[in-house]
Structure formats: structure tokens, C-alpha cells
C-alpha positions as CSV (number, residue, x, y, z in Angstrom):
1,X,153.3,149.9,176.8
2,X,156.2,151.8,178.4
3,X,158.0,154.2,176.1
4,X,160.4,155.4,178.9
5,X,164.0,155.7,177.7
6,X,166.6,154.4,180.2
7,X,168.5,157.3,181.5
8,X,171.8,156.9,183.4
9,X,174.5,158.9,185.1
10,X,174.3,162.7,184.8
11,X,171.0,162.7,182.8
12,X,169.3,160.5,185.5
13,X,170.6,162.7,188.3
14,X,169.5,165.9,186.5
15,X,166.1,164.6,185.8
16,X,165.7,163.6,189.5
17,X,167.0,166.9,190.6
18,X,164.6,168.8,188.4
19,X,161.7,166.7,189.6
20,X,162.6,167.5,193.2
21,X,162.8,171.2,192.6
22,X,159.6,172.9,193.6
23,X,159.9,175.6,190.9
24,X,160.9,173.4,188.0
25,X,157.7,172.5,186.1
26,X,157.2,169.1,184.5
27,X,157.1,170.9,181.1
28,X,160.8,171.9,181.5
29,X,161.7,168.3,182.1
30,X,159.7,167.3,179.0
31,X,161.4,170.0,176.9
32,X,164.9,169.0,178.0
33,X,164.5,165.2,178.2
34,X,161.3,164.3,176.4
35,X,159.6,162.9,179.5
36,X,156.0,163.8,180.3
37,X,154.7,163.9,183.8
38,X,153.7,160.2,183.8
39,X,157.1,159.2,182.6
40,X,158.8,161.3,185.3
41,X,156.7,159.6,187.9
42,X,157.7,156.2,186.6
43,X,161.3,157.2,186.6
44,X,161.1,158.5,190.1
45,X,159.3,155.3,191.3
46,X,162.1,153.1,189.7
47,X,165.0,155.2,191.0
48,X,164.0,156.3,194.5
49,X,163.5,154.3,197.7
50,X,159.9,153.8,198.4
51,X,159.8,156.3,201.3
52,X,161.6,159.0,199.2
53,X,159.2,158.4,196.4
54,X,156.2,158.8,198.7
55,X,157.6,162.0,200.1
56,X,158.2,163.3,196.6
57,X,154.7,162.5,195.5
58,X,153.2,164.2,198.4
59,X,155.3,167.3,197.7
60,X,154.4,167.6,194.0
61,X,150.8,166.4,194.0
62,X,148.8,169.5,193.0
63,X,151.7,171.8,193.5
64,X,151.0,174.8,191.2
65,X,154.7,175.5,190.5
66,X,155.2,172.1,188.9
67,X,152.7,172.9,186.1
68,X,153.1,176.0,183.9
69,X,149.4,176.4,183.3
70,X,148.7,176.5,187.1
71,X,151.6,178.7,188.0
72,X,151.2,182.3,188.9
73,X,152.5,184.9,186.4
74,X,154.6,186.3,189.2
75,X,156.8,183.2,189.2
76,X,159.3,184.2,186.5
77,X,162.1,181.6,187.0
78,X,162.3,177.9,187.4
79,X,164.5,177.8,190.4
80,X,165.3,179.4,193.7
81,X,168.0,182.0,193.5
82,X,169.7,180.4,196.5
83,X,169.9,177.1,194.7
84,X,173.1,175.8,193.0
85,X,172.4,175.1,189.3
86,X,174.5,173.0,186.9
87,X,175.2,174.5,183.5
């Protein structure tokens, strides 16, 4: 059973952006959009080209900064200071 809500436009773009960001944990996406890690993976699979999806999966697989419980306590923000953020 797939509980994934269909996201469009700005929300979809923001979810994909957050998923690509190395320092944005999956928990932040869940908090903001209600999608757990599995749902984010499904969303990325559905909305990226196959090659892009594979590159993304390689990047995030086991990446400590994508999971709050694995993250070092020294990481105090969810994004790079040089990164443009939408508010």
C-alpha cells in the first residue's frame, strides 16, 4: 500500500532539493512534509531520471548527515552556509 501524497510544483521542488542536500536529514523532510525516508526514496525514484536517481542513492546511502541519530554533535545546521536557501 502506497501512502505517498502527490506533491507538485514548489513543494515537489523543495522536497527534491532537501533530499539532495547533504546536511538536510530525512527527519527534516518528515517534519516539514510528512514523508519518511522510504517515501522520499519513492518520490525521488518517480521524479528523477534513472541515472540521477542512482547517483542520489549512492550519495545518501549510509551518509551520516542524512540521519539525525548518526550525525555528529558538531553539525549544528542543516545546510551549508554557502548554499542559497528559500524562505
